[in-house]
N, C-alpha and C positions, 0 to 999 in steps of 0.2 A: 521123367517125374522131379529129378532133382532138377531137372533147369530149370523149372517151373517154382520151384520151392527159393532156387536162386532169385531169380527175377521177382517173385512178391516180396525177399528179403530189399532188394535195391528201392523196390518202389518205396515198402513203410518208410526207408533211411531218409529217401528224399523226399516224402511226406512231411516227416520228422523236423527237415532240414527247412523245407519251404515255410512251415508253419513256427519256425523260432525264426527266420528271418521278418517273415508279416508280423510274429508280436513284436520284435524288435522297432521294425519301423514306425508303428502302431503308434509305441511307445517314445517314439523319439518327435514323431510327430504332435502327442499331448503335451512333451516337455517343452516343443517350441511354441507351442500355443500359450502355454502357460509363461512361461520368459517374455511374452510379448506384451501379455497382458499384465504382468507385473510391472514390465516397463514403461507403459502407460501410467500407470496409477502411481509408482513413483516419481517419473515428469509432472501430471497434474497435482500431485503432493506438495512438490519442489515450487511449481506456484503459485498454488493457495499460501503457501509457508511464506513464498516473497511478498506477496501481496498482503500477509497480515500483517509484517514487520512492517510496509509502507504506514500502512494504518495506525496500528500504533504508536508510529511516529507521532504521523499526523495530528493526530490526538492530544498527543505530549505537545505537540508545539503549537495547538488552538488551545490548551490551557492557559500556557506561557503566554500567551498573545491578550488573555482574558484576562487574567492577572497585570499583567501590564495596564490594561482599560480600567480594570478597579484601580488601580496607581496614578491613573491620569486625569489632571484639570481640562487639558486639551489635545488637540492631535498632535500639536509640538513637541509637549510633555510626553505625551507617547510615543513619536518617535525618538527623542533623548532614549526612552529606556529600552527601546529593542533596538536600534542602532548603532552597527558594529563594524567598522572595517569595510562604510562605503554599500552595507548591504539591504539599506532601507531607501526607499525614494516614495515623496507624498505628490497626489495631484489631487484636481478638483475636480467632483462629478455633480454638477449641480448646488444643492445647499451642501453636500456631502464631501467630505474629506477622506480619501483612501489611500491608505499606508500600505506600502506593498516592501516585503523583508523577505529576503532570500536568504536558505539557507541550503547545507550539500547534506549528502546522504546520513550524515553522523550526527546530524543536526545542528552543525558548527555555523557560525555568520558568515556567508560569501556573498559575493555580488553578483557572480553567475550560478549559483545552487538550482540542483534538482526540485527542491523542494520550495512554494511561493507561497506565504502568508499572507493575505489580503486582508484588512482591517478596515473595514468602513465604519467612520465615523460622522453620527449625524445628532445634531441639537432638537430634540422634539419639542420645546416647546418655545413660546417669545423671551420668557426669562431669560431661558439659556441655562438651565440648571438639573437638567437631565440629557443626559446622553444615551441613544442606543448605538449599538457597535454589534456588524455582523462579522466573526471571524472564519474564514474560508482556506482552506488548505489547500494548494495543488499538488500534483506531481506532475513535474516537467512542465511541457505544454500541452495537456489537457484542457480542454474547456466544462469539465466537470469537475468539482470540486472532491477530493476524499472523505473531506468532513468539512463540519458547518457547524458552527458552534456561535445562538443567538447571546448577549452580554446586555447590560445597560450600567450606566455608574449617575449617583445623585451627586453632580458638582457642588460644593460646599466653596462657598464666595469666602476671601482670603478676610482674615479682619485685618482691619489697623488697628494699631494701639494707640491710647491716647496719652 
């Protein structure tokens, strides 16, 4: 009878050890699953933060270009206001002129920047006293703009003194 009691103690001890290892294994699996989920969440969050930063800078660049449009009476004047260190190019597309200005990630003017600000300048009436502009900001070589801003300006004719 003493032999049976010793065997049942060993079985009980083994059962406790086996249960301990199973619980530990389950906890490790749960911990790994939580770590994997959190890693994906943090990576997604970093990507969203990066995109939000680019969008914020694009809005600032568009606002700056719209203010330059408001202060301009022609595409040439607009180019003079925005051009710095050879970062601007002007081209004609039909009756509209298009000014392309490039900036780096820190919104500093450079000729090969990652931000491309495109300002479309078009006169809307025969008298030439109203110009509409569309400011589009692109990131790198993407075809869809990050931000688009429509603006317009009344052109005051220069007064000549007598």
